[in-house]
All heavy atoms as an XYZ file, in Angstrom:
872
protein
N      34.916      6.588      2.611
C      35.024      5.663      3.772
C      34.606      6.421      5.034
O      35.163      7.408      5.430
C      36.484      5.225      3.980
C      36.914      4.329      2.824
O      36.081      3.625      2.269
O      38.136      4.382      2.477
N      33.517      5.935      5.605
C      33.009      6.571      6.818
C      33.773      6.074      8.042
O      34.071      4.904      8.156
C      31.488      6.190      7.041
C      30.539      6.830      6.085
C      29.726      6.045      5.301
C      30.479      8.205      5.992
C      28.844      6.622      4.447
C      29.617      8.832      5.103
C      28.772      8.013      4.373
N      34.085      7.027      8.872
C      34.634      6.650     10.224
C      33.477      6.395     11.126
O      33.629      5.641     12.086
C      35.551      7.769     10.697
C      36.714      8.067      9.713
C      37.961      8.402     10.480
C      39.111      8.787      9.590
N      39.423      7.942      8.491
N      32.367      7.047     10.853
C      31.111      6.816     11.635
C      29.965      7.188     10.750
O      30.141      7.958      9.838
C      31.103      7.563     12.917
C      31.036      9.090     12.771
C      30.994      9.771     14.111
N      30.908     11.194     13.901
C      29.874     11.936     13.613
N      28.704     11.306     13.444
N      29.930     13.245     13.376
N      28.777      6.656     11.007
C      27.594      7.019     10.187
C      27.121      8.382     10.565
O      27.096      8.747     11.812
C      26.446      6.023     10.403
C      26.681      4.634      9.804
C      25.516      3.715     10.248
C      26.753      4.723      8.316
N      26.749      9.201      9.609
C      26.200     10.520      9.933
C      24.856     10.385     10.721
O      24.111      9.458     10.467
C      25.937     11.146      8.571
C      26.695     10.261      7.572
C      26.843      8.939      8.166
N      24.649     11.323     11.623
C      23.378     11.286     12.399
C      22.205     11.745     11.565
O      21.095     11.303     11.784
C      23.527     12.075     13.659
C      24.529     11.477     14.616
C      24.743     12.251     15.881
O      23.850     13.108     16.197
O      25.713     12.035     16.600
N      22.457     12.676     10.671
C      21.307     13.217      9.874
C      21.120     12.334      8.662
O      21.888     11.425      8.376
C      21.586     14.648      9.477
C      22.803     14.838      8.481
C      24.175     14.762      9.086
O      24.309     14.770     10.349
O      25.071     14.639      8.320
N      20.016     12.625      7.918
C      19.789     11.908      6.646
C      20.918     12.216      5.682
O      21.434     13.351      5.639
C      18.468     12.344      6.023
C      17.242     11.867      6.776
O      17.418     10.864      7.497
O      16.192     12.432      6.589
N      21.376     11.229      4.976
C      22.409     11.416      3.979
C      22.078     10.524      2.790
O      21.409      9.476      2.920
C      23.827     11.160      4.486
C      24.002      9.780      5.013
C      23.716      9.327      6.263
C      24.547      8.636      4.305
N      24.060      7.969      6.364
C      24.537      7.542      5.150
C      24.982      8.446      2.976
C      24.962      6.321      4.765
C      25.401      7.203      2.618
C      25.433      6.150      3.517
N      22.424     10.930      1.622
C      22.101     10.239      0.379
C      23.292     10.156     -0.546
O      24.140     11.038     -0.547
C      20.949     10.969     -0.340
C      19.729     11.081      0.539
C      19.538     12.267      1.246
C      18.831     10.090      0.646
C      18.454     12.402      2.105
C      17.718     10.171      1.497
C      17.541     11.337      2.201
N      23.377      9.079     -1.319
C      24.468      8.833     -2.142
C      24.493      9.804     -3.345
O      25.606     10.208     -3.794
C      24.497      7.378     -2.663
S      23.037      6.862     -3.434
N      23.309     10.232     -3.801
C      23.247     11.181     -4.935
C      22.135     12.167     -4.686
O      21.240     11.900     -3.825
C      23.032     10.452     -6.298
O      21.716      9.886     -6.290
C      24.074      9.394     -6.561
N      22.092     13.197     -5.499
C      20.986     14.141     -5.460
C      19.653     13.459     -5.839
O      18.631     13.743     -5.325
C      21.293     15.375     -6.417
C      20.107     16.299     -6.519
C      22.538     16.095     -5.917
N      19.774     12.492     -6.805
C      18.599     11.775     -7.237
C      17.954     10.967     -6.101
O      16.767     10.965     -5.915
C      18.880     10.874     -8.426
C      19.085     11.581     -9.728
O      18.579     12.707     -9.802
O      19.759     11.036    -10.585
N      18.821     10.377     -5.301
C      18.319      9.610     -4.142
C      17.636     10.533     -3.149
O      16.594     10.204     -2.566
C      19.476      8.853     -3.442
S      20.122      7.488     -4.396
N      18.190     11.704     -2.925
C      17.540     12.698     -2.000
C      16.195     13.138     -2.568
O      15.247     13.192     -1.829
C      18.462     13.875     -1.812
C      17.892     14.907     -0.853
C      18.821     16.034     -0.622
C      18.229     16.965      0.401
N      19.045     18.093      0.758
N      16.115     13.363     -3.877
C      14.886     13.780     -4.533
C      13.801     12.702     -4.409
O      12.657     12.979     -4.085
C      15.124     14.123     -5.992
C      13.963     14.644     -6.747
C      14.297     14.940     -8.200
N      15.007     13.867     -8.891
C      14.367     12.774     -9.397
N      13.112     12.617     -9.250
N      15.048     11.836    -10.003
N      14.220     11.459     -4.630
C      13.268     10.298     -4.508
C      12.774     10.241     -3.082
O      11.556      9.988     -2.799
C      13.908      8.997     -4.940
C      14.112      9.030     -6.476
C      13.069      7.775     -4.608
C      15.027      7.997     -7.060
N      13.673     10.277     -2.121
C      13.289     10.260     -0.676
C      12.276     11.368     -0.342
O      11.295     11.120      0.358
C      14.541     10.353      0.219
C      14.217     10.406      1.644
N      14.032     11.587      2.384
C      14.046      9.411      2.556
C      13.741     11.298      3.604
N      13.731      9.998      3.725
N      12.501     12.559     -0.790
C      11.585     13.666     -0.517
C      10.254     13.462     -1.172
O       9.227     13.703     -0.516
C      12.191     15.018     -0.998
C      13.378     15.440     -0.203
C      14.146     16.621     -0.758
O      13.829     17.065     -1.904
O      15.079     17.108     -0.085
N      10.221     12.923     -2.428
C       8.961     12.654     -3.091
C       8.157     11.595     -2.337
O       6.923     11.745     -2.144
C       9.201     12.235     -4.526
N       8.783     10.527     -1.940
C       8.133      9.457     -1.198
C       7.628      9.948      0.150
O       6.517      9.678      0.613
C       9.025      8.221     -1.056
C       9.198      7.568     -2.416
C       8.479      7.239     -0.053
C      10.182      6.425     -2.449
N       8.441     10.766      0.832
C       8.059     11.310      2.143
C       6.781     12.163      1.983
O       5.897     12.126      2.819
C       9.166     12.172      2.721
O      10.264     11.379      3.061
N       6.684     12.963      0.908
C       5.537     13.814      0.634
C       4.273     12.953      0.436
O       3.225     13.304      0.910
C       5.767     14.729     -0.501
C       6.763     15.847     -0.189
O       6.919     16.188      0.932
N       7.386     16.364     -1.198
N       4.439     11.807     -0.248
C       3.293     10.940     -0.483
C       2.833     10.344      0.869
O       1.621     10.228      1.159
C       3.616      9.833     -1.506
C       2.531      8.802     -1.590
C       3.857     10.426     -2.848
N       3.757      9.915      1.731
C       3.460      9.364      3.042
C       2.696     10.420      3.865
O       1.609     10.141      4.471
C       4.675      8.911      3.797
C       4.352      8.564      5.246
C       5.285      7.679      3.107
N       3.165     11.658      3.868
C       2.565     12.700      4.623
C       1.161     13.111      4.088
O       0.333     13.579      4.873
C       3.435     13.990      4.644
C       4.729     13.837      5.409
C       5.617     15.041      5.241
C       4.458     13.590      6.901
N       0.938     12.850      2.823
C      -0.372     13.279      2.189
C      -1.486     12.415      2.753
O      -2.657     12.863      2.704
C      -0.304     13.152      0.684
N      -1.238     11.256      3.299
C      -2.317     10.401      3.801
C      -3.065      9.760      2.670
O      -2.511      9.471      1.584
N      -4.351      9.463      2.919
C      -5.191      8.798      1.930
C      -5.458      9.746      0.730
O      -5.831     10.871      0.892
C      -6.489      8.375      2.549
N      -5.211      9.167     -0.507
C      -5.343      9.960     -1.713
C      -6.441      9.315     -2.586
O      -6.446      8.138     -2.805
C      -3.997      9.986     -2.489
C      -2.902     10.652     -1.605
C      -4.133     10.692     -3.841
C      -1.511     10.492     -2.147
N      -7.335     10.188     -3.057
C      -8.445      9.696     -3.918
C      -7.853      9.099     -5.199
O      -6.845      9.611     -5.760
C      -9.351     10.889     -4.276
C     -10.552     10.523     -5.100
C     -11.611      9.818     -4.226
O     -11.800     10.027     -3.091
N     -12.245      8.840     -4.884
N      -8.476      8.028     -5.699
C      -8.043      7.452     -6.948
C      -8.343      8.406     -8.094
O      -9.271      9.223     -8.013
C      -8.790      6.163     -7.264
C      -8.444      4.916     -6.339
C      -9.234      3.772     -6.762
C      -6.962      4.618     -6.444
N      -7.559      8.286     -9.190
C      -7.833      9.141    -10.402
C      -9.174      8.741    -10.968
O      -9.667      7.598    -10.857
C      -6.720      8.870    -11.425
C      -5.391      9.305    -10.997
C      -4.386      9.013    -12.075
N      -4.474      7.577    -12.410
C      -3.572      6.935    -13.116
N      -2.559      7.539    -13.658
N      -3.756      5.642    -13.351
N      -9.824      9.684    -11.667
C     -11.129      9.457    -12.202
C     -11.077      8.291    -13.244
O     -12.002      7.500    -13.308
C     -11.624     10.705    -12.899
C     -13.087     10.565    -13.334
C     -14.014     10.361    -12.182
O     -13.912     10.983    -11.164
N     -14.928      9.415    -12.349
N     -10.025      8.203    -13.982
C      -9.911      7.076    -14.964
C      -9.910      5.714    -14.232
O     -10.477      4.766    -14.730
C      -8.648      7.231    -15.833
O      -7.472      7.247    -15.052
N      -9.258      5.626    -13.103
C      -9.228      4.400    -12.326
C     -10.626      4.105    -11.780
O     -11.071      2.934    -11.720
C      -8.186      4.430    -11.170
C      -6.817      4.538    -11.716
O      -6.480      3.975    -12.792
O      -5.937      5.156    -11.060
N     -11.320      5.129    -11.267
C     -12.644      4.954    -10.728
C     -13.579      4.521    -11.823
O     -14.466      3.656    -11.616
C     -13.146      6.299    -10.103
C     -12.495      6.634     -8.776
C     -12.969      8.017     -8.359
C     -12.809      5.606     -7.707
N     -13.429      5.068    -13.027
C     -14.331      4.698    -14.124
C     -14.118      3.212    -14.518
O     -15.015      2.494    -14.740
C     -14.000      5.548    -15.402
C     -14.445      6.995    -15.232
O     -15.270      7.245    -14.349
O     -13.956      7.826    -16.003
N     -12.831      2.761    -14.484
C     -12.518      1.346    -14.766
C     -13.163      0.393    -13.705
O     -13.762     -0.574    -14.080
C     -11.007      1.133    -14.812
C     -10.511     -0.285    -15.007
C     -10.969     -0.823    -16.391
C      -9.013     -0.322    -14.871
N     -13.026      0.811    -12.468
C     -13.633      0.001    -11.366
C     -15.125     -0.015    -11.510
O     -15.786     -1.091    -11.390
C     -13.184      0.533    -10.020
C     -11.644      0.305     -9.810
C     -14.001     -0.102     -8.849
C     -11.096      1.046     -8.604
N     -15.725      1.106    -11.802
C     -17.178      1.184    -11.948
C     -17.639      0.258    -13.106
O     -18.625     -0.472    -12.987
C     -17.599      2.636    -12.228
C     -19.094      2.855    -12.108
C     -19.455      4.314    -12.392
N     -18.783      5.218    -11.432
C     -17.810      6.110    -11.832
N     -17.441      6.169    -13.034
N     -17.259      6.883    -10.935
N     -16.887      0.299    -14.219
C     -17.230     -0.521    -15.357
C     -17.134     -2.017    -15.047
O     -17.985     -2.826    -15.335
C     -16.360     -0.149    -16.579
C     -16.749     -0.830    -17.881
C     -16.001     -0.283    -19.111
N     -14.554     -0.358    -18.984
C     -13.770      0.726    -18.793
N     -14.289      1.921    -18.784
N     -12.442      0.567    -18.716
N     -16.038     -2.397    -14.352
C     -15.858     -3.792    -13.995
C     -16.966     -4.231    -13.007
O     -17.461     -5.353    -13.110
C     -14.481     -4.002    -13.425
C     -13.392     -3.958    -14.461
C     -12.066     -4.395    -13.876
C     -10.998     -4.360    -14.962
N     -10.314     -5.554    -15.080
N     -17.304     -3.395    -12.033
C     -18.386     -3.777    -11.114
C     -19.700     -3.905    -11.857
O     -20.507     -4.852    -11.576
C     -18.473     -2.720    -10.047
C     -17.297     -2.746     -9.046
C     -17.455     -1.712     -7.958
N     -18.662     -1.822     -7.196
C     -18.881     -2.594     -6.172
N     -17.852     -3.374     -5.756
N     -20.008     -2.620     -5.517
N     -19.924     -3.066    -12.821
C     -21.177     -3.144    -13.578
C     -21.238     -4.384    -14.406
O     -22.269     -5.094    -14.505
C     -21.317     -1.866    -14.510
O     -22.441     -1.955    -15.249
N     -20.069     -4.760    -15.049
C     -20.008     -5.982    -15.825
C     -20.304     -7.233    -14.936
O     -20.855     -8.188    -15.461
C     -18.628     -6.107    -16.445
C     -18.380     -5.116    -17.543
O     -19.305     -4.438    -17.977
O     -17.205     -4.967    -17.936
N     -19.960     -7.189    -13.694
C     -20.228     -8.296    -12.796
C     -21.592     -8.211    -12.101
O     -21.908     -9.062    -11.235
C     -19.109     -8.368    -11.759
C     -17.778     -8.768    -12.340
C     -16.721     -8.852    -11.203
C     -15.390     -9.268    -11.828
N     -14.406     -9.549    -10.754
N     -22.358     -7.197    -12.449
C     -23.648     -7.037    -11.853
C     -23.599     -6.523    -10.391
O     -24.529     -6.728     -9.591
N     -22.520     -5.829    -10.030
C     -22.359     -5.351     -8.645
C     -22.556     -3.867     -8.535
O     -22.265     -3.240     -7.566
C     -20.935     -5.655     -8.190
C     -20.567     -7.173     -8.174
C     -19.053     -7.303     -7.827
C     -21.388     -7.894     -7.139
N     -23.113     -3.238     -9.609
C     -23.319     -1.788     -9.626
C     -24.392     -1.394     -8.616
O     -25.503     -1.880     -8.582
C     -23.789     -1.351    -11.048
C     -23.788      0.133    -11.193
O     -23.278      0.832    -10.286
O     -24.284      0.602    -12.217
N     -24.003     -0.523     -7.649
C     -24.894     -0.094     -6.610
C     -25.500      1.275     -6.944
O     -26.329      1.744     -6.148
C     -24.154      0.004     -5.261
O     -23.147      0.962     -5.381
C     -23.642     -1.375     -4.862
N     -25.099      1.873     -8.013
C     -25.632      3.198     -8.373
C     -24.943      4.318     -7.669
O     -25.246      5.520     -7.895
N     -23.954      4.051     -6.827
C     -23.228      5.076     -6.117
C     -21.739      4.905     -6.450
O     -21.259      3.811     -6.717
C     -23.385      4.974     -4.593
O     -22.953      3.712     -4.149
C     -24.850      5.150     -4.211
N     -21.059      6.003     -6.420
C     -19.600      5.969     -6.678
C     -18.897      5.497     -5.414
O     -19.141      6.039     -4.307
C     -19.092      7.383     -7.092
C     -19.497      7.740     -8.526
O     -19.729      6.829     -9.270
O     -19.438      8.963     -8.780
N     -17.970      4.546     -5.574
C     -17.257      4.107     -4.375
C     -16.261      5.129     -3.946
O     -15.673      5.898     -4.763
C     -16.517      2.857     -4.847
C     -16.439      3.009     -6.338
C     -17.631      3.813     -6.743
N     -16.033      5.269     -2.670
C     -15.083      6.169     -2.078
C     -13.798      5.361     -1.902
O     -13.530      4.795     -0.850
C     -15.531      6.797     -0.777
C     -14.522      7.718     -0.195
O     -13.627      8.224     -0.897
O     -14.596      7.992      1.038
N     -12.955      5.298     -2.940
C     -11.735      4.517     -2.894
C     -10.526      5.415     -2.857
O     -10.433      6.350     -3.668
C     -11.669      3.638     -4.172
C     -12.837      2.659     -4.320
C     -12.739      1.893     -5.661
C     -12.825      1.650     -3.149
N      -9.624      5.068     -1.951
C      -8.436      5.872     -1.793
C      -7.204      4.944     -1.621
O      -7.424      3.799     -1.279
C      -8.538      6.743     -0.537
C      -9.677      7.713     -0.604
C      -9.998      8.380      0.725
N     -11.200      9.111      0.738
C     -11.259     10.413      0.486
N     -10.096     11.119      0.358
N     -12.375     11.060      0.463
N      -5.998      5.414     -1.865
C      -4.831      4.659     -1.614
C      -3.962      5.445     -0.702
O      -4.080      6.659     -0.567
C      -4.122      4.299     -2.927
C      -3.536      5.455     -3.673
C      -4.142      6.313     -4.519
C      -2.192      5.971     -3.550
N      -3.284      7.192     -4.998
C      -2.085      7.039     -4.437
C      -1.079      5.557     -2.853
C      -0.890      7.762     -4.537
C       0.111      6.277     -2.969
C       0.161      7.338     -3.829
N      -3.061      4.744     -0.015
C      -2.214      5.310      0.948
C      -0.887      4.570      1.020
O      -0.881      3.343      1.018
C      -2.888      5.318      2.330
C      -2.113      5.949      3.402
C      -2.940      5.948      4.673
N      -2.247      6.682      5.651
C      -2.750      6.870      6.876
N      -3.883      6.389      7.210
N      -2.020      7.552      7.747
N       0.198      5.272      1.068
C       1.517      4.721      1.229
C       1.871      4.751      2.705
O       1.769      5.836      3.350
C       2.584      5.492      0.394
C       3.965      4.962      0.386
C       4.039      3.554     -0.226
C       4.893      5.872     -0.394
N       2.156      3.617      3.302
C       2.463      3.556      4.735
C       3.960      3.524      4.975
O       4.726      2.871      4.290
C       1.811      2.300      5.319
C       0.325      2.221      5.147
C      -0.226      0.835      5.638
C      -0.355      3.333      5.895
N       4.376      4.229      5.999
C       5.778      4.294      6.387
C       6.099      3.090      7.266
O       5.439      2.810      8.244
C       6.074      5.592      7.138
C       7.492      5.868      7.570
C       8.409      5.967      6.327
C       7.526      7.130      8.400
N       7.093      2.271      6.887
C       7.347      1.040      7.584
C       7.743      1.232      9.076
O       7.377      0.333      9.847
C       8.499      0.277      6.842
O       9.696      1.044      6.982
N       8.198      2.368      9.475
C       8.530      2.532     10.927
C       7.296      2.680     11.740
O       7.349      2.546     12.968
C       9.441      3.761     11.115
O       8.779      4.913     10.676
N       6.102      2.909     11.104
C       4.857      2.979     11.820
C       4.070      1.662     11.857
O       2.944      1.709     12.250
C       3.971      4.076     11.211
C       4.546      5.445     11.312
O       5.394      5.706     12.223
N       4.203      6.341     10.422
N       4.642      0.562     11.426
C       3.889     -0.689     11.273
C       3.328     -1.188     12.544
O       2.402     -1.917     12.545
C       4.769     -1.730     10.587
C       4.887     -1.535      9.166
C       4.932     -0.344      8.465
C       4.825     -2.544      8.173
N       4.963     -0.601      7.114
C       4.901     -1.920      6.953
C       4.775     -3.928      8.266
C       4.935     -2.645      5.776
C       4.795     -4.643      7.106
C       4.891     -4.038      5.861
N       3.937     -0.892     13.672
C       3.437     -1.425     14.919
C       2.258     -0.627     15.461
O       1.591     -1.039     16.404
C       4.555     -1.479     15.980
C       5.606     -2.532     15.579
O       5.266     -3.507     14.968
N       6.816     -2.301     15.907
N       1.929      0.493     14.867
C       0.768      1.291     15.336
C      -0.483      0.556     15.057
O      -0.649     -0.167     14.068
N      -1.511      0.788     15.906
C      -2.772      0.123     15.738
C      -3.472      0.518     14.452
O      -4.103     -0.325     13.794
C      -3.680      0.386     16.950
C      -3.200     -0.281     18.227
C      -3.057     -1.763     18.064
O      -3.970     -2.433     17.516
O      -2.024     -2.312     18.434
N      -3.389      1.778     14.037
C      -3.992      2.244     12.817
C      -3.432      1.505     11.622
O      -4.154      1.033     10.719
C      -3.781      3.760     12.554
C      -4.648      4.547     13.501
O      -5.580      4.051     14.084
O      -4.300      5.749     13.689
N      -2.128      1.266     11.598
C      -1.451      0.577     10.515
C      -1.858     -0.879     10.501
O      -2.199     -1.427      9.427
C       0.030      0.740     10.653
S       0.936      0.483      9.173
N      -1.983     -1.519     11.642
C      -2.379     -2.929     11.687
C      -3.816     -3.062     11.172
O      -4.128     -4.029     10.459
C      -2.282     -3.430     13.154
C      -0.859     -3.688     13.639
C      -0.919     -4.224     15.046
C       0.530     -4.416     15.543
N       0.526     -4.849     16.945
N      -4.659     -2.072     11.532
C      -6.045     -2.140     11.072
C      -6.116     -2.025      9.526
O      -6.798     -2.777      8.881
C      -6.872     -1.027     11.710
C      -8.327     -0.947     11.314
C      -9.084     -2.173     11.807
C      -8.925      0.317     11.931
N      -5.352     -1.036      8.999
C      -5.324     -0.854      7.537
C      -4.793     -2.078      6.829
O      -5.347     -2.520      5.801
C      -4.500      0.352      7.172
C      -5.122      1.749      7.503
C      -4.124      2.836      7.268
C      -6.398      1.983      6.767
N      -3.708     -2.582      7.302
C      -3.091     -3.787      6.629
C      -4.022     -4.988      6.743
O      -4.091     -5.786      5.800
C      -1.751     -4.099      7.209
C      -0.623     -3.066      6.917
C       0.637     -3.444      7.682
C      -0.351     -2.970      5.434
N      -4.728     -5.112      7.839
C      -5.688     -6.217      7.994
C      -6.799     -6.124      6.933
O      -7.247     -7.101      6.344
N      -7.272     -4.874      6.654
C      -8.274     -4.664      5.665
C      -7.754     -4.989      4.280
O      -8.486     -5.596      3.477
C      -8.790     -3.225      5.718
C      -9.626     -2.905      6.937
C     -10.083     -1.447      6.870
C     -10.953     -1.128      8.078
N     -11.434      0.224      8.061
N      -6.513     -4.674      3.997
C      -5.901     -4.979      2.730
C      -5.815     -6.482      2.541
O      -6.129     -7.016      1.436
C      -4.503     -4.342      2.568
C      -3.834     -4.805      1.309
C      -4.619     -2.826      2.538
N      -5.434     -7.211      3.590
C      -5.342     -8.690      3.489
C      -6.734     -9.265      3.201
O      -6.902    -10.138      2.388
C      -4.754     -9.252      4.793
C      -4.921    -10.777      4.828
C      -3.286     -8.907      4.901
N      -7.756     -8.727      3.879
C      -9.128     -9.134      3.637
C      -9.546     -8.920      2.196
O     -10.202     -9.815      1.564
C     -10.118     -8.400      4.563
C      -9.954     -8.813      6.005
O      -9.340     -9.859      6.295
O     -10.510     -8.066      6.854
N      -9.203     -7.835      1.616
C      -9.511     -7.507      0.234
C      -8.903     -8.506     -0.725
O      -9.489     -9.054     -1.652
C      -9.122     -6.077     -0.135
C     -10.019     -5.081      0.581
C      -9.167     -5.866     -1.660
C      -9.564     -3.642      0.544
N      -7.571     -8.838     -0.429
C      -6.910     -9.822     -1.297
C      -7.533    -11.169     -1.137
O      -7.701    -11.922     -2.136
C      -5.419     -9.880     -0.975
C      -4.614     -8.913     -1.779
C      -4.544     -7.565     -1.455
C      -3.914     -9.320     -2.899
C      -3.793     -6.690     -2.183
C      -3.146     -8.489     -3.633
C      -3.113     -7.163     -3.290
N      -7.906    -11.549      0.073
C      -8.516    -12.845      0.303
C      -9.889    -13.001     -0.374
O     -10.315    -14.101     -0.710
C      -8.611    -13.165      1.776
C      -7.275    -13.648      2.354
N      -6.911    -13.422      3.672
C      -6.268    -14.402      1.842
C      -5.760    -13.928      3.893
N      -5.315    -14.503      2.777
N     -10.581    -11.880     -0.574
C     -11.869    -11.913     -1.276
C     -11.675    -12.337     -2.731
O     -12.576    -12.924     -3.356
C     -12.532    -10.566     -1.258
C     -13.140    -10.156      0.095
C     -13.676     -8.728      0.099
O     -13.826     -8.086     -0.985
O     -13.996     -8.229      1.197
N     -10.525    -11.979     -3.327
C     -10.312    -12.209     -4.741
C      -9.343    -13.349     -5.055
O      -9.353    -13.847     -6.181
C      -9.753    -10.966     -5.427
O     -10.700     -9.891     -5.264
N      -8.525    -13.713     -4.128
C      -7.529    -14.747     -4.385
C      -7.508    -15.784     -3.285
O      -7.709    -15.507     -2.143
C      -6.061    -14.114     -4.444
C      -5.927    -13.014     -5.424
C      -6.008    -11.684     -5.070
C      -5.764    -13.324     -6.768
C      -5.888    -10.674     -5.997
C      -5.630    -12.340     -7.706
C      -5.692    -11.015     -7.350
N      -7.280    -17.058     -3.701
C      -7.062    -18.128     -2.713
C      -5.735    -17.816     -2.010
O      -4.850    -17.172     -2.534
C      -7.010    -19.451     -3.464
N      -5.585    -18.331     -0.829
C      -4.291    -18.150     -0.108
C      -3.172    -18.705     -0.964
O      -3.278    -19.700     -1.655
C      -4.508    -18.987      1.182
C      -5.940    -19.027      1.398
C      -6.565    -19.041      0.029
N      -2.043    -18.007     -0.884
C      -0.861    -18.492     -1.599
C       0.045    -19.153     -0.560
O       0.548    -18.491      0.365
C      -0.114    -17.283     -2.224
C      -1.034    -16.524     -3.192
C       1.183    -17.736     -2.900
C      -0.542    -15.225     -3.702
N       0.121    -20.422     -0.608
C       0.796    -21.229      0.394
C       2.332    -21.382      0.154
O       2.718    -21.722     -0.973
C       0.206    -22.632      0.460
C      -1.249    -22.610      0.826
C      -1.507    -22.221      2.293
O      -0.744    -22.533      3.171
N      -2.577    -21.516      2.485
N       3.060    -21.135      1.220
C       4.527    -21.395      1.168
C       4.626    -22.905      1.342
O       4.069    -23.488      2.308
C       5.160    -20.662      2.346
C       6.711    -20.932      2.462
O       7.140    -21.949      1.888
O       7.358    -20.189      3.115
N       5.277    -23.585      0.403
C       5.350    -25.030      0.403
C       6.065    -25.563      1.654
O       5.630    -26.552      2.242
C       6.116    -25.508     -0.897
C       6.287    -27.016     -0.873
C       5.429    -25.054     -2.099
N       7.097    -24.908      2.115
C       7.826    -25.421      3.246
C       7.245    -25.056      4.583
O       7.169    -25.895      5.458
C       9.274    -24.955      3.225
O       9.309    -23.520      3.238
C      10.014    -25.438      2.010
N       6.730    -23.869      4.705
C       6.201    -23.418      5.984
C       4.644    -23.614      6.128
O       4.149    -23.486      7.204
C       6.532    -21.940      6.233
C       7.996    -21.640      5.984
S       9.012    -21.073      7.357
C       7.972    -20.376      8.552
N       4.005    -23.933      5.027
C       2.563    -24.156      5.006
C       1.778    -22.966      5.574
O       0.791    -23.153      6.305
C       2.218    -25.435      5.846
C       2.957    -26.670      5.384
C       2.427    -27.171      4.090
C       3.051    -28.506      3.785
N       3.335    -28.690      2.438
N       2.215    -21.761      5.245
C       1.467    -20.608      5.704
C       1.107    -19.728      4.483
O       1.704    -19.803      3.450
C       2.244    -19.798      6.760
C       3.550    -19.131      6.215
C       4.271    -18.410      7.257
O       3.610    -17.583      7.948
O       5.495    -18.533      7.365
N       0.057    -18.919      4.679
C      -0.450    -17.996      3.650
C       0.566    -16.821      3.484
O       0.903    -16.176      4.403
C      -1.815    -17.489      4.072
C      -2.415    -16.561      3.039
O      -1.892    -16.502      1.923
O      -3.412    -15.891      3.388
N       1.008    -16.638      2.268
C       1.993    -15.607      1.990
C       1.406    -14.218      1.746
O       2.093    -13.218      1.684
C       2.872    -16.009      0.808
C       3.795    -17.173      1.056
C       4.524    -17.520     -0.244
C       4.744    -16.948      2.175
N       0.123    -14.125      1.574
C      -0.542    -12.851      1.226
C      -0.223    -11.799      2.314
O       0.186    -10.703      1.989
C      -2.073    -13.029      0.993
C      -2.216    -13.703     -0.394
C      -2.731    -11.660      0.987
C      -3.679    -13.974     -0.775
N      -0.402    -12.117      3.573
C      -0.013    -11.083      4.633
C       1.407    -10.593      4.516
O       1.679     -9.404      4.635
C      -0.290    -11.750      5.939
C      -1.332    -12.792      5.648
C      -0.961    -13.245      4.257
N       2.335    -11.491      4.251
C       3.733    -11.122      4.129
C       3.949    -10.235      2.875
O       4.772     -9.343      2.869
C       4.677    -12.291      4.081
C       4.896    -12.963      5.448
C       3.722    -13.783      5.871
O       2.911    -14.217      5.061
N       3.597    -14.113      7.125
N       3.213    -10.566      1.804
C       3.353     -9.756      0.580
C       2.814     -8.369      0.816
O       3.404     -7.395      0.337
C       2.522    -10.448     -0.562
C       3.186    -11.734     -1.017
S       2.126    -12.785     -2.148
C       1.439    -11.608     -3.223
N       1.712     -8.253      1.524
C       1.142     -6.924      1.828
C       2.148     -6.094      2.631
O       2.350     -4.931      2.361
C      -0.196     -7.075      2.605
C      -1.231     -7.842      1.810
C      -0.692     -5.737      3.013
C      -1.602     -7.224      0.479
N       2.753     -6.674      3.642
C       3.672     -5.932      4.450
C       4.965     -5.622      3.707
O       5.661     -4.677      4.088
C       3.956     -6.721      5.734
C       2.824     -6.791      6.687
C       3.130     -7.577      7.878
C       1.967     -7.685      8.800
N       2.266     -8.472     10.002
N       5.300     -6.454      2.719
C       6.532     -6.229      1.966
C       6.390     -5.077      0.977
O       7.281     -4.467      0.544
């Protein structure tokens, strides 16, 4: 029973602390190159669709920290992700609100 919340980071178990540290390290790493096996799969799918340009795509992934979402860099990156999804998928409409759910899914 807490009388007040601790000011420093605290975790319920050692496993929770380990997971937090691992995720923090991924966030700090920034953009990470895709594995060669993933690049090979993408190259093969592009070739099958006749989109082969003869060059290897420079594809990277990045885990974003939610507390940085208001930063301009983050907004730019998330906007690009939404554009990529819209290239491949029709908007997913919320029946009651009549809005596209893809941006909310990306932010989630």
